[in-house]
C-alpha positions as a Python dict, from the first residue, in 0.01 Angstrom:
ca = {
    (1, 'M'): (0, 0, 0),
    (2, 'M'): (-63, 200, -313),
    (3, 'V'): (98, 506, -156),
    (4, 'G'): (405, 298, -76),
    (5, 'F'): (421, 167, -432),
    (6, 'V'): (403, 519, -577),
    (7, 'M'): (666, 646, -336),
    (8, 'L'): (899, 357, -410),
    (9, 'N'): (872, 420, -782),
    (10, 'R'): (996, 774, -725),
    (11, 'D'): (1325, 649, -579),
    (12, 'H'): (1264, 768, -226),
    (13, 'E'): (1512, 581, -11),
    (14, 'V'): (1356, 724, 303),
    (15, 'A'): (1013, 590, 209),
    (16, 'F'): (1164, 248, 145),
    (17, 'A'): (1342, 258, 478),
    (18, 'V'): (1015, 342, 657),
    (19, 'L'): (755, 136, 469),
    (20, 'I'): (930, -202, 478),
    (21, 'P'): (996, -200, 855),
    (22, 'T'): (642, -73, 914),
    (23, 'G'): (500, -364, 717),
    (24, 'V'): (718, -611, 904),
    (25, 'L'): (608, -459, 1234),
    (26, 'L'): (240, -487, 1139),
    (27, 'V'): (277, -854, 1043),
    (28, 'A'): (471, -934, 1360),
    (29, 'T'): (213, -753, 1574),
    (30, 'G'): (-70, -950, 1414),
    (31, 'F'): (115, -1277, 1470),
    (32, 'V'): (183, -1201, 1837),
    (33, 'Y'): (-176, -1085, 1891),
    (34, 'G'): (-305, -1409, 1739),
    (35, 'I'): (-84, -1618, 1963),
    (36, 'L'): (-195, -1431, 2275),
    (37, 'A'): (-564, -1387, 2191),
    (38, 'L'): (-670, -1736, 2082),
    (39, 'R'): (-751, -1906, 2411),
    (40, 'C'): (-974, -2184, 2539),
    (41, 'P'): (-1271, -2018, 2710),
    (42, 'H'): (-1263, -2271, 2994),
    (43, 'C'): (-900, -2331, 3093),
    (44, 'G'): (-727, -2038, 2919),
    (45, 'L'): (-482, -2247, 2715),
    (46, 'K'): (-321, -2036, 2442),
    (47, 'L'): (-429, -2246, 2144),
    (48, 'A'): (-206, -2087, 1881),
    (49, 'W'): (98, -2110, 2108),
    (50, 'Y'): (15, -2475, 2173),
    (51, 'A'): (-21, -2544, 1801),
    (52, 'Y'): (304, -2374, 1702),
    (53, 'T'): (516, -2521, 1981),
    (54, 'K'): (375, -2872, 2036),
    (55, 'L'): (266, -2989, 1691),
    (56, 'P'): (495, -3091, 1402),
    (57, 'A'): (584, -2821, 1151),
    (58, 'G'): (320, -2774, 886),
    (59, 'Q'): (32, -2911, 1095),
    (60, 'S'): (-28, -2620, 1330),
    (61, 'T'): (-240, -2407, 1097),
    (62, 'R'): (-453, -2703, 989),
    (63, 'W'): (-503, -2804, 1354),
    (64, 'L'): (-608, -2449, 1449),
    (65, 'D'): (-864, -2450, 1168),
    (66, 'Q'): (-1008, -2793, 1246),
    (67, 'A'): (-976, -2819, 1626),
    (68, 'N'): (-1302, -2885, 1804),
    (69, 'K'): (-1171, -2974, 2152),
    (70, 'C'): (-918, -2816, 2382),
    (71, 'P'): (-615, -3045, 2420),
    (72, 'R'): (-582, -2960, 2792),
    (73, 'C'): (-936, -2967, 2934),
    (74, 'G'): (-1131, -3136, 2653),
    (75, 'S'): (-1382, -2853, 2627),
    (76, 'G'): (-1571, -2864, 2300),
    (77, 'A'): (-1637, -2491, 2292),
    (78, 'I'): (-1332, -2391, 2086),
    (79, 'G'): (-1439, -2512, 1743),
    (80, 'P'): (-1644, -2329, 1483),
    (81, 'S'): (-2013, -2280, 1548),
    (82, 'Q'): (-2226, -2566, 1421),
    (83, 'S'): (-2468, -2319, 1264),
    (84, 'A'): (-2197, -2142, 1065),
    (85, 'P'): (-2152, -2290, 716),
    (86, 'R'): (-1795, -2387, 634),
    (87, 'Y'): (-1638, -2340, 292),
    (88, 'D'): (-1620, -2663, 96),
    (89, 'P'): (-1407, -2639, -220),
    (90, 'D'): (-1579, -2949, -363),
    (91, 'D'): (-1921, -2783, -364),
    (92, 'S'): (-2011, -2641, -700),
    (93, 'F'): (-2224, -2333, -735),
    (94, 'E'): (-2546, -2389, -922),
    (95, 'P'): (-2802, -2107, -947),
}
């Protein structure tokens, strides 16, 4: 990213024409990978695809973060591990 910033400040139109599409391609690849890779271990339901196509706009990301059961088979193996601590913004740090 820093290389791209330096090159853009030198008025390199070619660098601009290469770096922006490359960044867009990386983001799109990550999005597609996430949609294809997040699956229920039991029935194979694509969870991200389900969330983005079946849930109302604005709720899909929250559902993906908080889901603890597969909507198709009811398997409870898709949620976060019970032993893994979750971030709570209301907790204050006290040494």
